[in-house]
LUMBA-231542 format. One record per residue (C-alpha): residue number from 0; x, y, z. Coordinates in steps of 0.2 Angstrom, whole numbers. Layout:
<nodes>
resi->NUM; x->X; y->Y; z->Z
...
</nodes>
This chain:
<nodes>
resi->0; x->-259; y->-205; z->28
resi->1; x->-276; y->-197; z->17
resi->2; x->-273; y->-177; z->9
resi->3; x->-288; y->-171; z->-2
resi->4; x->-294; y->-188; z->-3
resi->5; x->-281; y->-195; z->-10
resi->6; x->-272; y->-209; z->-7
resi->7; x->-251; y->-209; z->-7
resi->8; x->-242; y->-223; z->-12
resi->9; x->-226; y->-221; z->-2
resi->10; x->-228; y->-228; z->16
resi->11; x->-219; y->-221; z->31
resi->12; x->-201; y->-227; z->31
resi->13; x->-200; y->-221; z->13
resi->14; x->-208; y->-204; z->17
resi->15; x->-197; y->-202; z->35
resi->16; x->-181; y->-206; z->23
resi->17; x->-184; y->-194; z->10
resi->18; x->-189; y->-180; z->23
resi->19; x->-171; y->-182; z->32
resi->20; x->-164; y->-182; z->14
resi->21; x->-170; y->-166; z->10
resi->22; x->-166; y->-159; z->29
resi->23; x->-149; y->-164; z->27
resi->24; x->-148; y->-157; z->10
resi->25; x->-145; y->-174; z->2
resi->26; x->-150; y->-177; z->-17
resi->27; x->-163; y->-189; z->-20
resi->28; x->-172; y->-196; z->-37
resi->29; x->-189; y->-200; z->-31
resi->30; x->-203; y->-187; z->-31
resi->31; x->-220; y->-189; z->-20
resi->32; x->-233; y->-195; z->-30
resi->33; x->-249; y->-184; z->-34
resi->34; x->-250; y->-165; z->-32
resi->35; x->-256; y->-164; z->-16
resi->36; x->-241; y->-174; z->-9
resi->37; x->-229; y->-163; z->-20
resi->38; x->-235; y->-148; z->-14
resi->39; x->-231; y->-153; z->3
resi->40; x->-215; y->-157; z->-2
resi->41; x->-212; y->-141; z->-10
resi->42; x->-215; y->-132; z->6
resi->43; x->-203; y->-143; z->15
resi->44; x->-191; y->-142; z->3
resi->45; x->-191; y->-124; z->4
resi->46; x->-191; y->-123; z->24
resi->47; x->-177; y->-134; z->24
resi->48; x->-167; y->-123; z->11
resi->49; x->-169; y->-107; z->24
resi->50; x->-167; y->-116; z->38
resi->51; x->-150; y->-126; z->34
resi->52; x->-143; y->-109; z->25
resi->53; x->-146; y->-98; z->38
resi->54; x->-139; y->-110; z->51
resi->55; x->-125; y->-112; z->41
resi->56; x->-120; y->-94; z->38
resi->57; x->-120; y->-91; z->55
resi->58; x->-110; y->-104; z->59
resi->59; x->-99; y->-96; z->45
resi->60; x->-100; y->-80; z->52
resi->61; x->-95; y->-86; z->70
resi->62; x->-81; y->-93; z->61
resi->63; x->-74; y->-80; z->53
resi->64; x->-59; y->-69; z->57
resi->65; x->-60; y->-51; z->55
resi->66; x->-47; y->-42; z->44
resi->67; x->-42; y->-27; z->52
resi->68; x->-32; y->-17; z->40
resi->69; x->-21; y->-4; z->49
resi->70; x->-18; y->12; z->39
resi->71; x->0; y->17; z->48
resi->72; x->11; y->5; z->54
resi->73; x->28; y->8; z->49
resi->74; x->37; y->24; z->46
resi->75; x->35; y->22; z->28
resi->76; x->16; y->23; z->30
resi->77; x->17; y->37; z->41
resi->78; x->26; y->48; z->27
resi->79; x->16; y->40; z->14
resi->80; x->-1; y->49; z->19
resi->81; x->-4; y->68; z->20
resi->82; x->-19; y->67; z->33
resi->83; x->-11; y->64; z->50
resi->84; x->5; y->76; z->53
resi->85; x->20; y->70; z->64
resi->86; x->31; y->76; z->77
resi->87; x->46; y->71; z->87
resi->88; x->53; y->75; z->106
resi->89; x->64; y->90; z->106
resi->90; x->82; y->89; z->107
resi->91; x->81; y->69; z->107
resi->92; x->91; y->57; z->102
resi->93; x->79; y->54; z->89
resi->94; x->77; y->70; z->82
resi->95; x->96; y->71; z->80
resi->96; x->95; y->54; z->72
resi->97; x->82; y->59; z->59
resi->98; x->96; y->75; z->58
resi->99; x->109; y->65; z->54
resi->100; x->102; y->54; z->43
resi->101; x->88; y->63; z->34
resi->102; x->99; y->62; z->18
resi->103; x->104; y->45; z->19
resi->104; x->86; y->39; z->17
resi->105; x->68; y->43; z->7
resi->106; x->58; y->40; z->21
resi->107; x->68; y->45; z->37
resi->108; x->73; y->62; z->25
resi->109; x->54; y->63; z->20
resi->110; x->51; y->63; z->41
resi->111; x->63; y->76; z->45
resi->112; x->58; y->88; z->31
resi->113; x->41; y->88; z->34
resi->114; x->42; y->90; z->53
resi->115; x->25; y->98; z->60
resi->116; x->34; y->105; z->76
resi->117; x->44; y->96; z->89
resi->118; x->37; y->92; z->107
resi->119; x->44; y->93; z->125
resi->120; x->41; y->73; z->127
resi->121; x->28; y->62; z->122
resi->122; x->21; y->59; z->139
resi->123; x->17; y->78; z->140
resi->124; x->9; y->76; z->123
resi->125; x->-1; y->59; z->127
resi->126; x->-17; y->70; z->125
resi->127; x->-13; y->76; z->109
resi->128; x->-8; y->61; z->102
resi->129; x->-24; y->52; z->108
resi->130; x->-35; y->64; z->99
resi->131; x->-23; y->63; z->84
resi->132; x->-17; y->80; z->83
resi->133; x->-3; y->72; z->77
resi->134; x->10; y->56; z->76
resi->135; x->24; y->54; z->87
resi->136; x->39; y->43; z->88
resi->137; x->42; y->39; z->107
resi->138; x->50; y->25; z->115
resi->139; x->40; y->11; z->121
resi->140; x->41; y->10; z->138
resi->141; x->34; y->29; z->138
resi->142; x->20; y->25; z->125
resi->143; x->16; y->10; z->137
resi->144; x->14; y->22; z->153
resi->145; x->4; y->33; z->141
resi->146; x->-6; y->19; z->135
resi->147; x->-10; y->14; z->154
resi->148; x->-15; y->33; z->158
resi->149; x->-27; y->31; z->144
resi->150; x->-34; y->16; z->147
resi->151; x->-36; y->19; z->165
resi->152; x->-45; y->38; z->162
resi->153; x->-56; y->32; z->148
resi->154; x->-57; y->15; z->148
resi->155; x->-54; y->13; z->129
resi->156; x->-39; y->11; z->120
resi->157; x->-35; y->26; z->107
resi->158; x->-16; y->25; z->107
resi->159; x->-8; y->12; z->96
resi->160; x->12; y->7; z->92
resi->161; x->16; y->2; z->77
resi->162; x->23; y->-14; z->73
resi->163; x->39; y->-10; z->65
resi->164; x->52; y->-1; z->74
resi->165; x->59; y->17; z->69
resi->166; x->76; y->13; z->78
resi->167; x->82; y->-3; z->88
resi->168; x->101; y->0; z->93
resi->169; x->97; y->7; z->110
resi->170; x->106; y->6; z->125
resi->171; x->100; y->-1; z->141
resi->172; x->105; y->8; z->157
resi->173; x->99; y->12; z->174
resi->174; x->100; y->30; z->181
resi->175; x->102; y->35; z->199
resi->176; x->104; y->52; z->207
resi->177; x->122; y->55; z->212
resi->178; x->128; y->47; z->228
resi->179; x->111; y->38; z->227
resi->180; x->110; y->23; z->241
resi->181; x->103; y->14; z->228
resi->182; x->118; y->11; z->219
resi->183; x->127; y->0; z->230
resi->184; x->111; y->-11; z->233
resi->185; x->109; y->-14; z->214
resi->186; x->127; y->-17; z->210
resi->187; x->127; y->-30; z->225
resi->188; x->111; y->-39; z->222
resi->189; x->105; y->-55; z->230
resi->190; x->107; y->-64; z->215
resi->191; x->125; y->-59; z->213
resi->192; x->132; y->-75; z->210
resi->193; x->121; y->-79; z->196
resi->194; x->123; y->-61; z->189
resi->195; x->144; y->-62; z->192
resi->196; x->141; y->-80; z->180
resi->197; x->131; y->-72; z->166
resi->198; x->142; y->-57; z->166
resi->199; x->157; y->-66; z->164
resi->200; x->150; y->-76; z->151
resi->201; x->144; y->-58; z->142
resi->202; x->161; y->-52; z->143
resi->203; x->168; y->-68; z->133
resi->204; x->155; y->-67; z->122
resi->205; x->151; y->-50; z->118
resi->206; x->167; y->-41; z->125
resi->207; x->156; y->-30; z->137
resi->208; x->173; y->-23; z->144
resi->209; x->166; y->-23; z->163
resi->210; x->155; y->-32; z->175
resi->211; x->144; y->-16; z->181
resi->212; x->138; y->-14; z->161
resi->213; x->134; y->-33; z->160
resi->214; x->124; y->-32; z->174
resi->215; x->109; y->-23; z->164
resi->216; x->109; y->-35; z->149
resi->217; x->109; y->-49; z->163
resi->218; x->95; y->-40; z->172
resi->219; x->85; y->-39; z->154
resi->220; x->89; y->-58; z->150
resi->221; x->82; y->-63; z->166
resi->222; x->65; y->-53; z->163
resi->223; x->68; y->-44; z->180
resi->224; x->66; y->-27; z->171
resi->225; x->51; y->-33; z->161
resi->226; x->44; y->-37; z->178
resi->227; x->47; y->-21; z->187
resi->228; x->39; y->-13; z->171
resi->229; x->24; y->-24; z->172
resi->230; x->20; y->-21; z->189
resi->231; x->23; y->-1; z->187
resi->232; x->14; y->1; z->168
resi->233; x->-3; y->-6; z->172
resi->234; x->-18; y->-8; z->159
resi->235; x->-5; y->-7; z->146
resi->236; x->-10; y->-24; z->139
resi->237; x->-27; y->-22; z->137
resi->238; x->-20; y->-9; z->123
resi->239; x->-6; y->-19; z->115
resi->240; x->-17; y->-32; z->108
resi->241; x->-20; y->-33; z->89
resi->242; x->-37; y->-23; z->83
resi->243; x->-44; y->-39; z->78
resi->244; x->-43; y->-46; z->96
resi->245; x->-58; y->-34; z->101
resi->246; x->-70; y->-47; z->95
resi->247; x->-76; y->-59; z->108
resi->248; x->-66; y->-73; z->111
resi->249; x->-70; y->-92; z->113
resi->250; x->-82; y->-102; z->107
resi->251; x->-100; y->-94; z->110
resi->252; x->-116; y->-106; z->108
resi->253; x->-130; y->-100; z->96
resi->254; x->-144; y->-93; z->105
resi->255; x->-163; y->-96; z->101
resi->256; x->-163; y->-76; z->96
resi->257; x->-149; y->-81; z->83
resi->258; x->-161; y->-94; z->74
resi->259; x->-177; y->-86; z->77
resi->260; x->-183; y->-83; z->60
resi->261; x->-179; y->-102; z->57
resi->262; x->-188; y->-108; z->74
resi->263; x->-204; y->-97; z->66
resi->264; x->-202; y->-106; z->50
resi->265; x->-202; y->-122; z->58
resi->266; x->-215; y->-117; z->70
resi->267; x->-228; y->-113; z->56
resi->268; x->-222; y->-128; z->46
resi->269; x->-228; y->-139; z->61
resi->270; x->-242; y->-130; z->64
resi->271; x->-249; y->-132; z->46
resi->272; x->-245; y->-149; z->47
resi->273; x->-257; y->-151; z->63
resi->274; x->-270; y->-141; z->56
resi->275; x->-270; y->-153; z->39
resi->276; x->-269; y->-167; z->50
resi->277; x->-284; y->-164; z->60
resi->278; x->-295; y->-158; z->44
resi->279; x->-289; y->-176; z->37
resi->280; x->-298; y->-184; z->53
resi->281; x->-313; y->-174; z->52
resi->282; x->-314; y->-177; z->34
resi->283; x->-312; y->-195; z->37
resi->284; x->-325; y->-198; z->51
resi->285; x->-340; y->-188; z->39
</nodes>
């Protein structure tokens, strides 16, 4: 190969080996001879640096998990800020809980002292909560139902449940109307033998006192209540994911558009090399 009427001392194998080392960003102590070949080597070094840096940066960006900081994720976070007011259901168990314990704990005391107002119930106030008029202390089932309504109506999630529970010691029970026909059927479930056995274990272990009270615990343990709630409250799972899960999941292949700049540089380099090669052939024939 001739360039600017100069004969390089490197052979084809040596030049190819040096070019691959540059492309893979490996070091080399040898430098191409003559000014013309060094000029081509400098262009190749620059193109390889841009190409590999762009490729590595895109791969790193795709593998990076975004960190989302949630400003309010507990009762302490709620009372520590002054931009979003808070409320609780009127005459509810939670209102009485804060009223009784407000003098025993700093966060609970501040919550009750700075209480904006009270609401009738959380589901009726779901629109105000979704529009960030205030934050509310609600039970998880009601909030999941509100999330289902919000996602089904708008297609987006405007509600969030904090990770830290305000109150966890809640008794589980199933309520029926007086003289309801479902009460007898509930007490005589088709899985009665399993429930009776589990309830006997509950009575012996936890001193429940009666089989009726233990049936609820067994239904909860067996996942029947969770299954029923999942069937009744749809679309809530879309809004129960962490904020960082909103990004696309799975491994996505790199497209040509993502590496368009690098391919343009590569194409320009190939075009320049072809032009120089044709120029060399034309000058040699003359």
